[in-house]
C-alpha positions as CSV (number, residue, x, y, z in Angstrom):
1,M,135.5,70.0,-42.6
2,R,134.6,72.7,-40.5
3,S,132.5,74.4,-43.1
4,D,130.5,71.0,-43.1
5,I,129.6,70.7,-39.4
6,L,128.4,74.7,-39.7
7,N,126.2,73.9,-42.4
8,S,124.7,71.3,-40.3
9,I,123.9,73.4,-37.6
10,L,122.9,75.9,-40.0
11,S,120.4,73.0,-41.5
12,E,119.2,72.2,-37.9
13,L,118.3,75.5,-37.2
14,N,116.0,75.9,-40.3
15,G,114.7,73.0,-39.5
16,T,113.6,73.6,-35.8
17,S,111.1,76.3,-36.9
18,A,108.9,76.3,-40.2
19,D,109.3,80.2,-39.3
20,I,113.1,80.4,-40.2
21,E,113.2,81.5,-43.8
22,A,117.0,81.4,-43.9
23,S,120.5,81.6,-41.9
24,A,124.0,82.5,-42.3
25,I,127.6,82.6,-40.3
26,L,129.6,85.5,-40.7
27,S,132.8,86.4,-39.4
28,T,132.8,89.7,-37.5
29,D,134.6,91.4,-40.3
30,G,131.8,90.4,-43.3
31,L,133.0,86.9,-44.9
32,M,130.5,84.3,-45.2
33,M,131.4,81.6,-43.2
34,A,128.5,79.0,-44.2
35,S,125.1,79.8,-45.3
36,M,121.8,78.7,-46.4
37,L,120.2,81.8,-48.0
38,P,117.4,81.7,-50.6
39,A,118.6,81.7,-54.4
40,G,119.5,84.8,-55.6
41,M,120.3,86.2,-52.2
42,D,124.1,87.7,-52.8
43,E,126.0,86.5,-49.5
44,D,128.9,89.2,-50.5
45,R,126.1,91.5,-49.7
46,V,124.7,89.2,-46.8
47,G,128.1,89.8,-45.2
48,A,129.1,93.2,-45.4
49,M,125.3,94.3,-44.2
50,G,125.5,91.9,-41.3
51,A,129.2,93.0,-39.9
52,A,128.2,96.7,-40.2
53,M,124.6,96.1,-38.5
54,L,126.4,94.2,-36.0
55,S,129.5,96.7,-35.3
56,L,126.7,99.5,-35.3
57,G,124.9,97.3,-32.9
58,D,127.8,97.1,-30.5
59,R,129.2,100.5,-30.5
60,T,125.4,101.5,-29.6
61,S,125.2,99.4,-26.6
62,E,128.5,100.5,-25.4
63,E,128.1,104.2,-26.0
64,L,124.2,104.0,-24.3
65,A,126.1,102.1,-21.4
66,R,123.9,98.8,-22.0
67,G,126.6,96.3,-21.6
68,R,127.6,93.9,-24.3
69,L,125.8,93.7,-26.8
70,E,123.6,90.2,-27.4
71,Q,121.5,90.6,-30.3
72,V,120.5,93.0,-32.9
73,L,116.5,92.4,-34.3
74,I,115.5,93.8,-37.0
75,K,111.8,94.2,-38.3
76,G,110.7,94.7,-41.6
77,E,107.2,94.6,-43.1
78,K,107.9,90.6,-44.7
79,G,109.8,89.5,-41.5
80,Y,112.7,89.5,-39.3
81,V,116.3,89.4,-39.4
82,L,118.2,88.6,-35.9
83,M,121.6,88.6,-35.7
84,T,123.3,87.5,-32.9
85,H,127.5,86.7,-31.5
86,A,128.7,83.2,-32.1
87,G,131.8,83.7,-30.2
88,E,134.5,86.5,-30.4
89,E,134.6,86.4,-34.1
90,S,131.7,85.1,-35.9
91,V,127.9,86.4,-35.9
92,L,124.8,83.7,-36.3
93,S,122.2,85.6,-39.0
94,V,118.6,84.3,-39.3
95,L,116.0,86.0,-41.5
96,A,112.2,84.9,-40.4
97,K,108.6,85.3,-41.3
98,P,106.3,88.4,-40.0
99,S,104.5,86.1,-37.9
100,A,107.3,84.3,-36.4
101,R,107.1,83.3,-32.4
102,L,109.9,85.3,-31.5
103,G,110.7,83.5,-28.1
104,L,110.9,80.2,-29.6
105,I,113.5,81.2,-32.6
106,F,115.6,83.4,-29.6
107,L,115.7,80.3,-27.7
108,D,116.8,77.8,-31.0
109,V,118.8,81.1,-32.2
110,K,121.2,81.1,-28.7
111,R,121.4,77.1,-28.9
112,A,123.0,77.2,-32.7
113,A,125.3,80.0,-31.8
114,E,126.5,78.3,-28.7
115,S,127.4,75.1,-30.9
116,I,129.1,77.6,-33.6
117,E,131.1,79.0,-30.9
118,K,132.1,75.3,-29.5
119,L,133.4,74.6,-32.9
120,L,135.1,77.8,-33.7
């Protein structure tokens, strides 16, 4: 039941922008809770990498006195990876196209993360 609602949130998020290519909800320890990933993308690998990046981001933000981590943004030549907390124990990860309008995606991701936090 809860996984159906999480998948529904991801489906709605992916539908808000043609620039969003995939999304996933992970636990902070790297376990996949729900995903809408491209075929052939390994969910376990995505979960492990997401947890590692968020952990590193948390520590960096703390050590450099930047306050509580809000998001991690990675830019590669083929697009973006955006990760943000969705409550204390979960993370929302989004893959976006290189031409993405990040302002709109940030807004959509924030709304989805708030919905996830309320559910979990």
